[in-house]
N, C-alpha and C positions, 0 to 999 in steps of 0.2 A: 423302820426295821428294828426288830428287837435285838439287843446285843447278845452275843455268845461269848462266854468267858474265854480267855487265852488258853490254848491247848497246853496241857502237860501230859507227858507220856504216862499211859495207864492202860490196864486191862479192863475189859468189859465189866467184870465183876466188881470193879472199884467204883463204877458210876453210881451216883445217886439215882433213885428210881421214883417215878417211872421215867424211862429214858427212851428216846427215839434213836434206833440204830439203822444205819444205811450200809449195806454190804456193797462196797465199791466194785468189786469184781462182777457181781451180778448186774449192778446198774450199768456199767460200761458195756457188758454183753448185750443187755436189752436195747441200749441206745443204738449200738452198731447194727444189730440185727434188723431193727425197724427201718433204719436209714437205707440199708442195702435192699430191703424188701421193696420200699417205695421206689427207689432208683430203678430196680429191675422191672417194675410195673409201668415205668415211664411217666410217673407223676412227681409232684414236688411235696416235701414234707414241711408243714408249718406246725410244729408241735404245740400243744396246749400246755402252757407252763403252770396253769392253776394247780396241777397235781403236785409239783415240787416247790414252786415259788422260791426258786434258788438260782442265784446268778452262776454259781460254779457248774450246776447241771446244764443250764441253758447255754453256757459257753461251750460245753462239750458237745451239745446238740448242734450248735452253729459250726464248730470245727469239723464235725462229721458231714456237713453239707446241707443243713435244713435251710429253707427259704423263710426268713422271718419267724416270728413267734405269735402265738395266740394267748390272750389273757381273758379272765372272767370279770375282772373289776377294773375300774379306772385307776385305783390305787396301785395295782399291779403294773398297769401301763406306765404310770409315773415312775415307779421304782426301776423298772427294766429300762426305761428310756435314760434314766440317770446313770445306769450301768453300761450305757453304750449301745443299746439295741435301738435300731432306727427304722424298723419295718414291723409294726405291731397291729394285729387285728384284735379288736375288743369285741369278742363273739357273744354279744348280749344286747338285746334290744335297748337302745340308748334311752335312759331316763332324761326328760326335758331339762332337769336341773343341771346336767352335766355339759350341755351344748357349748357354753362359753369357755369352759375349761378344756373341752376337746379342741376347740379352735385354737386356744393358746398353745397347747402341746403340739398341735399340728403345724405350728410355725417352725418347729425344730426337727420333727421326725415325720415319717409317713405313718400316720395313725388312721386305721381303717375301722369304721364303725358299722353297726347293723341297724337296719329299720325293717318293719314289716307292716306299716300302716301309713296312710296318707297324713295323719296327724303328726307322726314322727318325722315324715319327710318334710312337712311344712316347717316345723320348728327348727330342724337342722338346716334347711335351706335358708331360713331367715337369718340364722346365726352366721352362716357362711357369707351371706350377702352383706350383712352389717359389718362383719369383721374383715372382709376382704380376703379370707383364707379359703382356699379350695379344699373341701373336706372329702376324703375318700369314703365311699358308702357301698356296703354289700346289701343286697335284698335277701332277707331271711325267708326261706321256703320250707313249708311243711312237707317232709318226705315220708310221713306216715307215723311220726312220733306223737303228733297232736298236742304239743306243748306250746310252741310259739312258731310263727312263720305263716306266710300267706298260702292259701290253697292254690296250687299251681294251675288248677282247672278253672279258677274263678276269673271273672272280668277284672276284679281288683288287681290280680297278679299282673295282667297285661298293662293295666293303668299305671301301676307302679314302675314297671319296666320302661314304659314310654316316658314317664316323667323323669326318671333317672337318666335315661339315654339322652334326653333333650335338655337337661339342666345345664345352665351356663355357669353355675356356682358350685356344683357338686361333681366329683369324679366318680363315675359309676364303675365299680370294680367287677361286678357280676353277681352271681347267686350263690348262696351259702346255706348249708343244712347241717343238721345233727341227727344221726341215727341212734337216739337214746333208747329206742325200743329194742335195739339189739341186746340190751341187758335182760330182756324178758325171754330170750331164747332158752330152750331146755337143753340144747346140744349145739354142736358146731354147724350141723346142717340147717337148723332153724336160724342161727345167727347169720350164716351165709345167705339165706333167703332175704333177710332184712338188708344185708349189705348190697345185694344185687338190686333189691327194690329201690334203695336210696339212689344208686347209680342210674338206674333206669328213669326214675321220676325226674332227676335233675338233668340228665343229658337230653331226655325227650322235651322237657320244658325249654331248655336252652336252644335246642334246634328249632322248635316252633317259633320262638321269639326272633331268631336269627332269620328264619325264612320270611318273616314279616318286615324285615329290614332294620330291626333294632340292633344296636351295638351292645353285645353282651360279652365282655372280655374274658371272663373266667368262671370256673365252676369249682366250688370248694365244699367238701364233704367230710364226714367221718366221725367215728367213735372208736375207741380201742378195740372192742369186740369185733365190730364190723371190719375194720382195717386189718385186724390180725388174721382174718380168714378169707377175705376177698381175693380173687385171682384175676380180676379184670378191672383195670381203671381207665379203660379207653374213654375219652371225652372228659376226663376229670383233670383239672389243672393242678389241684393240690388237696392234701388231706390233713386233718387236724386231730390226730389221737393225742391223748395226754397221759392216761394211766399206764400205758405200756412201759414207761421208764421204771416203774416199781412193781406193777401188778398187785394183786392182793388175793385174799381167800375167795372173794366173789368171782374173780377171773379164773381161779382154779376150779371152782364149782361149775362154771360155765363151759369148762373144757378148753379155754383159750390158752392156758399156760399150765405149767406144773408148779408144785411148791418150790422146786429148785430155781424157779424164775422170779420169785418174790424177793425184792431187794430191801424192803422196809419191814422192820419188826419193832415191837415195843418190849423193852425189858422191864419186868415188874418184880417186886419182892413179896414173898408170902408174909402176911401180917397176922393171920389168925388161922388156927386149925384146932378144933375142939375134939377130944377123944371120942371115937365112935361115930363121928359125923361124916357124911358122905360129901362134904364140901370143904373148900378152903377159901380164904379171902386174900386178895392181892391188892396192891396199892395203885392199880391202874383201873380207873373207872371211866365214866362217860366223857370226862374232860381230858382223857388221854386217848380214847379209842373211838369216840362218838357212839351214837346208838343205832347206827345203820345195821339192820338185821341181815343184810346180804341176801344170799339165795336161801331163804328159809322154807322149810316144809310145813305145810298147814297142820299136819298131824302131830307135830311136836313143837316144844318150846324153841324159840330161835336160839341159834348159836351166835354169840356176840364176839367171838374170837376163838381161834384154834391154837392149842398149845403144842410147841415142839417137844417131842420126847428126846430126840437127838438132832440138834441143829446141823451138826457136821454131816450127818447122813440124810438130812432133810426129811426126817420122819416125824409124823405128828401123832398125838394120842387119838385113838378111835372112840373110846368110851369115857373120855374126860374132856370137858370143854368149858369155855367161859359162857355162862348162861344168863347172868344178871349183872347190870351195871347201874350203880348210882353215881353220884357226882364223882367221888374219889375212890369208891370201893368197886372191886370186881369179884364176883362170886363164881368160883370154879366148881362145877358139879360133876360128880361121877355117878355112873349107874349103880354102883355098890360102894359102901363105905370101905370095903377091903381094897378097892382099887386106889384109894388115896392114902390109906393107913401106912404110915412110915415112909411115904414117898415125898410129901411136901412138908418139910419141917419149916417152922417159923424162922425167917431170916434167909431162906434159900431164895434163889432167883429163878424166874420162869421167863421164857421168851414167847411172845404172843404174835401170831400172824393175824393182823387186823382184817375185818371184812372189807373195808374201804379205805385205801390209802389216801385218797384225795381229802377225805374228811378227818383223818387221823393226823396228818402232817401239820395242819395249822394250829393244833393245840400245843405245839412245842416251839420254843424259840429258835431251835436249830437242830441239825443232824449231828449225831456222833458217827463219824465215818469210820467204818471198821474194815479190817482184813483179818480173818480168823477171829482170834479173841482180843486183838489189839486195837485200841482207838488210835487211828493215825491222823485224824484231822477233825475239825468242826466247821460246819458251814451254816450260815445264817438262813432263816426262812422269813419271807415277806408275809407275815401273818396279819397285817393290818387291814382295815376296811376302808379308811378314808384318811387323807393327810390333814383334814380340817379338825 
């Protein structure tokens, strides 16, 4: 874990830039809203903490009633286990090199891993057998995203269910999916169609397997766009959205949330503005914002981030945007030079709404937690990849 310096009382404009800002009021509203939503739909929430990588936020999710957490790396699993979290799903097809480390961590917590092949099942089973540790396993199922996961209509899918159900050394948790293709929806209706597709694919497959006599304890699904719009979770044991805690410009463009729901922003300083130029340069580049292009339109250059015109009113510029990122430079481009003339003086601060909060957050050692213009706390981020 990267250290974050001891907090001293200050205003946002006193922070060195680029700085990661977390609006605490918005965060807490987002966390509460999603928990209440999932409770009302009769399912359980197992939030994906890869978005925030932060103990303070995960503790708030647990206090609101979430069932365990989800992580994307083994490093995250280790860090959150050390922080007292004892029910963790590593929602990533397990690399063989991690099986012995998984078994060791599984001695102290319930660590649930993911497989989608007979090869992975074999090496996990061998590790469980040799270590004497019963390892919890989800079967990853392709619900239409076509990234990872077994085809639910294939003979391999049933073969894997059978092997997991009959295993004497593995604990079969059930089936798990991720509706990543919900991000391709052009509007809420298209996203809802993906969400319903995921639910149908997973519940139909689970029912088929149960009718054949296999023990299939649970069904786990989810992505933030899908879970934000779905209105029926019948047959779903748990959901695993992550981005909902912060949202971002991509979610705004998808129609999932509004700018007022976005909890994380990046504060940058204007470092160059030449007379007559239609652009200015800030000190937030790719290593502050990532190069995720978000929901870009083919007919125009991608927007790499949106600038707030008035953060208090949650209004953003329409004809001025962050267009180009190099390692540490960000180029803000306007449609006309007159739009930026006299507006962005060197030394002034700008507040940027990033395209993808999940990829922005790990570039920083911690959050500057803010209310209004005051920095009220600092929280560390687990930005590492491996503890070795």
